[in-house]
C-alpha positions as CSV (number, residue, x, y, z in Angstrom):
1,M,9.3,-6.0,-11.6
2,T,10.7,-4.6,-8.3
3,A,10.3,-6.1,-5.0
4,D,7.8,-3.7,-3.6
5,D,5.4,-4.7,-6.4
6,I,5.7,-7.9,-5.4
7,R,5.4,-6.9,-1.9
8,Q,2.8,-5.2,-2.8
9,S,0.7,-8.0,-4.5
10,I,1.5,-10.5,-1.8
11,L,-0.1,-7.7,0.8
12,E,-3.3,-7.3,-1.5
13,K,-4.1,-11.3,-0.9
14,L,-2.9,-12.1,2.4
15,E,-2.9,-11.0,6.0
16,C,0.9,-11.0,6.8
17,E,2.5,-9.9,10.2
18,F,5.7,-9.3,8.4
19,I,7.1,-9.5,5.1
20,E,10.6,-8.6,3.3
21,I,11.0,-8.9,-0.6
22,L,14.4,-8.6,-1.4
23,G,15.2,-8.1,-5.6
24,G,18.3,-9.2,-7.0
25,D,18.8,-8.8,-11.1
26,G,14.7,-8.1,-11.3
27,T,13.6,-11.2,-12.2
28,H,15.3,-13.4,-9.4
29,F,13.5,-12.3,-5.4
30,E,13.8,-14.0,-2.1
31,G,11.5,-13.3,0.5
32,T,10.1,-13.5,4.0
33,I,6.7,-14.1,4.7
34,V,5.1,-14.2,8.1
35,S,1.1,-14.8,8.1
36,G,-1.0,-16.0,10.8
37,L,-3.3,-18.1,7.9
38,F,0.1,-20.2,7.8
39,D,-0.9,-21.4,10.9
40,G,-1.8,-25.4,10.6
41,L,-0.2,-25.6,7.1
42,N,3.1,-27.3,5.8
43,R,5.8,-25.5,4.1
44,V,4.5,-26.5,0.9
45,K,1.0,-25.6,1.1
46,Q,2.0,-21.8,2.6
47,H,4.4,-21.1,-0.6
48,Q,1.1,-22.4,-2.4
49,M,-0.3,-19.4,-1.0
50,V,2.1,-16.7,-1.6
51,F,2.5,-18.1,-5.2
52,N,-1.5,-18.0,-5.2
53,A,-1.5,-14.6,-4.3
54,L,1.3,-13.8,-6.9
55,G,-1.2,-15.1,-9.7
56,D,-0.2,-14.4,-13.6
57,K,3.0,-12.5,-12.0
58,M,4.8,-15.6,-11.5
59,K,4.5,-16.9,-15.1
60,S,5.4,-13.5,-16.9
61,E,7.2,-11.2,-14.7
62,I,8.9,-13.0,-11.9
63,H,11.2,-15.6,-12.8
64,A,11.8,-17.2,-9.2
65,L,10.8,-16.4,-6.2
66,S,13.0,-17.7,-3.3
67,M,10.9,-17.5,-0.3
68,K,11.0,-18.7,3.9
69,T,7.4,-18.7,5.3
70,Y,6.9,-18.5,9.1
71,T,3.7,-18.9,11.3
72,P,3.7,-15.4,13.9
73,N,4.7,-18.6,16.9
74,E,8.0,-19.6,14.7
75,W,8.7,-16.0,14.0
76,N,9.0,-15.1,17.3
77,Q,10.9,-18.0,18.3
78,L,13.1,-17.2,15.8
79,K,13.7,-13.4,17.1
80,T,14.6,-14.8,20.6
């Protein structure tokens, strides 16, 4: 499992305005995901959406995914 594999798996299930996945040792990853689908959801629900997009990969191929999730509005505010 590579960072690109994770990125592609997420993109297949979630519309993202921005996504970056960084891999450390091949089983522990960090990600930043920006999606309009996150509007109105708390962080826990946002993270659950990402984990659901990854499905069984989270049980077998990915040991840990630390992530930051943002709505497009939150993301734009961070960049200014």
